[in-house]
Each structure stands twice: as C-alpha cells, then as structure tokens.
N, C-alpha and C positions, 0 to 999 in steps of 0.2 A: 475285069473289073465291074463290079456291081454296081447298078442304078436303082434309085426308086423315082419310080414313074406312074405315068397313068395309066390302064387299060382299059380300053373301050369294051362295054359290054352292054347288053340291053336291045331293044328294038328298032326297026328304022323308024327315023323321026322322034324316039324317045329313049336316048342314050341315058347309061349309068356308067360311073367307072369307079373302076378299084383301083387302090392306091399298093402299087405291088414292089417287090423287089425282086429285079432279075439281071442275069447277066447283060451288059450294055450290048453284046453283039446279037442276042435273041431277036426273035420278031415279037412283035408286041404281043401277038396272040400267043407267044408261046408259053411254057410251063414256067410258074413264077416260082422264086425261093420261099417266099412269105407273101401274105397279103395284110397289109397294116393299116387298112382303111379303106373307105368309100366316099364316092361324092356324087350326088344326085343334083344335076342342074335342073333350077326351074326356070319358065318362061317369065316371070316378072323379078328375075334379076336376082331371087334370094335362093343362095345353092344350099343344099344341106352337106355338111362335110363332118365327115366322123374319122377321127384318126387316132391311134394309139401312140400317143408322145413317148412313152417310154419305150417302146419297141422302135421307134422311128430314131430316136437319139442311141439307141443299142446299136441300130444299124449303122447310123453315122459314125458311131466309134468304131466299129468293125471295119471302115472304108468304105462304104456305100456314099455314092455321090447323088443328089436330088437332082431332077432335071430342074430348067427355069420354071417349068408352068407349076410343078411342086412348091418351089420357093415362093412363086407369085400367089399360090393359094395361100399358105401359111404367113402371108403378110409381109415376107422377107426378112422373119425372124433370125432365121437359120442363114447364116451368109458365110459361116466358115467352109467355105468348098475347098477341097484338097488340091484343084487344077487352076492352072492359072486362066482368067477370062480373056477374051477379045480383045481387042484395042477399044474397038467401040463401046465394050461394057467396062472398062478400067473407071470411065468417070461416075459411071453409075455406082460401081462396087465402092469407090472413096467416098461418094455421098452417102451410103448406106453406113460405112465406117462413121462417119462423122456423127451421124447421127446417135449411132449406137455409142460412142465416146461421150455425147452431151446428155445422154441417160443416163 
C-alpha cells in the first residue's frame, strides 16, 4: 500500500521535509516513488508549505493513503481515507464529516 508522508531532510536543528509517496513499509529515508511537495518549518510558527494538489489528488485516486500529519497540514480537507480509523478517532472523523456536510 502506498502512503503519502513526510520525509525529513536538512541539517541538524534545521529540518526541512519533503512530501513523498512511498510504500508503507519502507523506511522514511528510503527511495520515494514520487515527491509532490515540501514543508519548511520556521521558529515563528509560520510554515512554508508547497504541494502539487493535482499530483496529490491523482495519487489519492490511485489508492495512496495520506498520514495523519499530512492531513493536519492540509487542514483536514481530505478526509476520504480508504482505511478504517481506530475507535478513538471515529468521533473526530464524524465531527469532520459533519462540518463538511454543513458546507
């Protein structure tokens, strides 16, 4: 199964992250199938995030599953995950679905 996840790059105490599509069981430092964006966190709390939305949606359509950190970065816009969440997260998923249905 493919996952869309953050891959840590950069120097010590100055991390940058690549948003990559990888096989779920590979190491984070392993070879990525595709890189679709990047994240540069700043100490003031304003992060620089750039993602290719078309590529992201194309990988979602192919069956890739975003990790929780990716969903949080994208403001939980993309909640159509193809796996069942754990019991503790069912309430959060229901709240998100209610918010989306109101819009």
